[in-house]
C-alpha positions in Angstrom: -0.1 0.0 0.2 1.2 3.4 -0.9 1.3 6.4 1.5 -1.4 8.2 0.0 -3.7 5.0 0.2 -2.9 4.7 3.5 -3.7 8.4 4.2 -7.3 7.8 2.9 -7.4 4.6 4.9 -6.2 6.1 8.2 -8.8 8.7 7.4 -11.7 6.6 6.4 -11.1 4.7 9.8 -11.3 8.3 11.9 -14.5 9.2 10.3 -16.0 5.7 10.4 -15.3 5.9 14.5 -17.2 9.2 14.6 -16.2 12.5 15.1 -13.8 13.1 12.0 -15.3 14.0 8.6 -14.9 11.7 5.9 -11.8 12.4 3.1 -14.2 13.2 0.6 -17.9 14.0 0.3 -20.1 15.4 3.0 -20.4 14.8 6.5 -22.6 16.1 9.4 -21.6 15.6 12.9 -24.7 15.9 16.0 -22.5 15.1 19.4 -22.8 16.0 22.8 -19.1 16.6 24.1 -18.0 17.4 27.4 -21.4 18.8 28.3 -21.4 21.1 24.9 -23.9 20.5 22.3 -21.8 20.6 19.0 -23.7 20.5 15.1 -20.7 20.1 12.2 -21.2 20.6 8.7 -18.7 20.1 6.0 -19.7 19.4 2.0 -17.7 19.8 -1.1 -18.0 23.2 -3.5 -21.4 23.4 -4.8 -21.3 23.1 -8.8 -24.6 23.2 -10.9 -24.9 22.3 -14.6 -23.8 25.4 -16.5 -20.1 25.3 -14.2 -17.0 25.2 -16.5 -14.9 23.1 -14.0 -16.4 21.0 -11.3 -13.3 20.7 -8.8 -12.5 22.6 -5.7 -10.8 22.5 -2.2 -12.0 19.9 0.3 -12.2 20.8 3.8 -12.2 18.2 6.7 -14.1 18.8 10.7 -13.0 17.0 13.9 -15.3 17.0 16.7 -13.8 15.0 19.8 -13.2 14.8 23.7 -10.0 15.0 25.6 -8.7 15.1 29.3 -7.1 18.1 30.7 -5.6 17.3 34.0 -8.9 15.9 35.6 -11.5 17.8 33.5 -13.0 16.2 30.1 -12.1 18.7 27.3 -14.0 19.5 24.1 -11.6 19.4 20.7 -12.8 21.1 17.8 -10.8 21.6 14.7 -11.1 22.7 10.9 -8.9 22.1 7.9 -9.5 23.7 4.7 -7.4 22.8 1.4 -6.0 25.7 -0.8 -8.1 26.6 -3.2 -9.8 24.9 -6.7 -7.7 21.9 -6.4 -9.4 18.4 -5.5 -5.8 17.1 -4.1 -6.3 19.5 -1.4 -8.4 16.7 0.2 -5.5 14.7 1.2 -3.7 18.2 3.1 -7.3 18.3 5.1 -7.8 14.8 5.9 -3.8 14.1 6.9 -4.3 17.4 9.4 -7.5 15.4 10.7 -5.3 12.8 11.4 -2.6 14.4 13.0 -4.4 16.5 15.2 -6.9 13.5 16.4 -3.8 11.6 17.0 -2.0 14.2 18.6 -4.9 15.6 20.5 -6.3 12.8 22.2 -3.7 11.6 24.7 -4.7 13.7 28.3 -2.8 16.4 29.1 -1.4 17.2 32.6 -2.9 20.9 33.3 -3.9 23.6 31.6 -0.6 25.3 31.1 0.2 22.3 28.5 -2.6 23.1 25.9 -0.8 26.1 24.1 2.3 23.7 23.4 0.6 20.8 22.7 -1.3 23.0 20.0 1.7 24.1 18.8 3.3 20.8 18.1 0.3 19.6 16.7 0.1 22.0 13.9 4.1 21.5 13.2 3.2 17.9 13.0 0.2 19.0 10.7 2.7 20.6 8.3 5.4 17.9 8.2 2.7 15.2 7.1 1.1 17.9 4.6 4.9 18.5 2.9 5.5 14.9 3.6 2.3 13.6 1.8 3.1 16.3 -0.9 6.4 14.4 -2.1 4.8 11.0 -2.8 3.8 10.0 -6.2 0.1 10.2 -7.8 0.6 7.2 -9.6 -2.4 6.8 -11.9 -4.7 8.5 -10.0 -6.5 11.4 -12.0 -6.8 14.7 -9.8 -7.8 17.9 -11.3 -6.9 21.8 -10.7 -7.5 25.2 -11.5 -4.2 24.7 -13.5 -5.2 21.2 -15.5 -4.6 17.6 -14.6 -1.9 17.0 -11.6 1.4 15.1 -12.3 1.9 15.5 -8.7 0.9 17.1 -5.3 3.6 19.5 -5.2 2.0 22.6 -3.5 -0.9 21.2 -1.5 -2.0 22.9 2.0 -4.4 23.7 4.3 -5.6 26.2 6.7 -5.6 24.7 9.8 -7.6 25.5 13.0 -7.8 23.8 16.1 -9.5 24.7 19.6 -9.6 23.0 22.9 -12.3 24.1 25.6 -12.2 22.8 29.1 -12.1 24.6 32.7 -13.8 28.3 31.7 -11.2 29.1 29.1 -10.9 28.5 25.5 -6.9 28.1 23.7 -7.3 28.7 19.6 -4.2 27.2 17.2 -4.3 28.7 13.7 -2.4 28.8 10.5 -4.4 30.5 7.1 -7.8 31.8 6.5 -9.9 29.8 9.0 -12.4 31.9 11.0 -13.6 31.5 14.7 -16.2 33.4 16.2 -17.7 33.9 19.7 -21.2 34.8 20.3 -21.4 36.6 23.3 -24.3 39.3 24.4 -25.8 39.0 21.2 -23.1 40.0 18.9 -20.4 38.0 17.1 -16.9 38.6 18.1 -13.7 37.2 16.0 -11.2 35.0 18.0 -8.3 35.3 15.4 -7.1 37.3 12.9 -7.1 35.1 9.6 -3.7 35.0 7.6 -4.2 37.2 4.7 -3.2 39.6 2.5 -5.4 42.3 3.9 -4.1 41.8 7.4 -0.2 41.4 6.6 1.6 44.3 7.7 4.2 43.9 5.0 1.7 44.7 2.2 -0.1 47.7 3.9 2.0 50.9 1.8 0.9 48.4 -1.4 -2.8 48.0 -0.3 -3.5 51.6 0.2 -1.8 52.8 -3.3 -3.3 49.6 -5.1 -7.2 49.8 -4.7 -8.0 47.0 -7.2 -6.3 44.9 -5.1 -7.0 46.2 -1.9 -10.9 44.9 -3.0 -9.6 41.4 -2.8 -7.1 41.0 -0.2 -9.0 38.9 1.7 -8.9 36.5 -0.5 -5.6 35.9 -1.1 -4.0 33.7 1.8 -0.6 34.2 3.1 0.0 31.2 5.5 -1.1 27.6 5.1 0.6 24.4 6.7 2.6 22.6 4.3 3.7 24.9 1.9 6.9 25.8 3.2 5.0 28.4 5.6 4.8 27.7 9.2 3.3 30.6 11.0 1.2 29.7 14.1 -0.6 31.9 16.1 -1.8 30.8 19.4 -5.2 32.9 21.4 -6.2 32.0 24.7 -10.0 33.4 25.6 -12.5 32.6 28.9 -15.6 31.1 27.7 -18.8 31.0 30.0 -21.2 28.0 30.0 -24.3 29.4 27.6 -22.3 30.8 25.0 -21.8 29.9 21.5 -18.8 29.3 19.5 -18.8 29.0 15.8 -16.0 27.8 13.4 -15.1 27.3 9.4 -13.7 28.6 6.6 -13.8 32.2 5.1 -17.5 31.7 4.2 -18.3 32.2 7.4 -18.3 36.1 7.0 -21.8 35.5 5.4 -22.8 34.9 9.1 -23.2 38.5 11.4 -25.3 40.1 13.8 -28.6 40.0 11.8 -28.5 36.3 11.8 -29.4 36.4 15.5 -26.8 34.1 16.2 -27.7 33.5 19.8 -30.9 32.4 19.3 -31.1 30.8 16.3 -31.7 26.8 16.7 -28.3 25.7 15.9 -29.7 23.1 13.2 -31.5 26.3 11.5 -28.3 28.4 11.6 -26.3 25.4 10.1 -29.1 25.1 7.3 -29.2 28.9 6.3 -25.2 28.7 6.4 -25.2 26.1 3.6 -27.8 27.7 1.6 -26.2 30.8 1.7 -22.6 29.3 1.0 -24.2 27.5 -2.1 -25.9 30.3 -3.3 -23.1 33.2 -2.9 -19.7 31.5 -2.0 -20.0 28.1 -4.3 -16.5 27.9 -5.2 -16.3 27.1 -1.4 -16.5 24.1 0.5 -19.3 24.8 3.0 -18.2 24.3 6.4 -19.7 25.0 9.6 -19.0 23.6 13.6 -21.8 25.5 16.0 -20.9 24.5 19.5 -23.2 25.2 22.5 -20.8 25.8 25.1 
């Protein structure tokens, strides 16, 4: 068995065990984990009959429990493949396998969470780079640049959250989003690694309005692609608050959606419909956790 087939088998077995999305296709997870009610969905980009090219990046999600000292912890993750490339299901699947393994073991104390998150994302980066070096044999894999002859350049934005003991720790690299719904308002928890937020390009964007208009669509840092910037954020949380994770399509959400009052299933359903209509080139990926 080659290494790509081994990864597909590992990811499929995790999906069958529950709490991790399958390597391809639509996955929906509903679970009560560590006292939190979680509803997660990811599905491939939507292409109607008029689409010229029916290929796109594939996301993956993870919902599982772990332990920190004597407390049960909630672990959530989203991995988003880089754009318009069927091969990115391998990068997303690799990230989920690594995170499931790295964060499945108990941690001694809360102080160990941030280092564990950083190690997990570094391990994701290394695993994706390794997969990218493997031959694709006779697999037919499409991308926006045509049929792939190798896996060079695959990567993924990865965001991982650990919730335990009244606090939440987040590690992310790339352009995924995370918001905490508190007091009726959605509060962004991470700064996306896009051109819009890159200080090195501030003057360039100021002098180029056309580029600035699309600056948030250009990701500047993903795992597996030679860039390993990892941000760690810690946020206090309270029972009854709502956490929402996803890819850039999460921009569709705003306070007008009544994010703290809408039933999770209704919120997920509306998000899927709006993503298909307004962001059809993106997978529809959302994780809603009522803490």
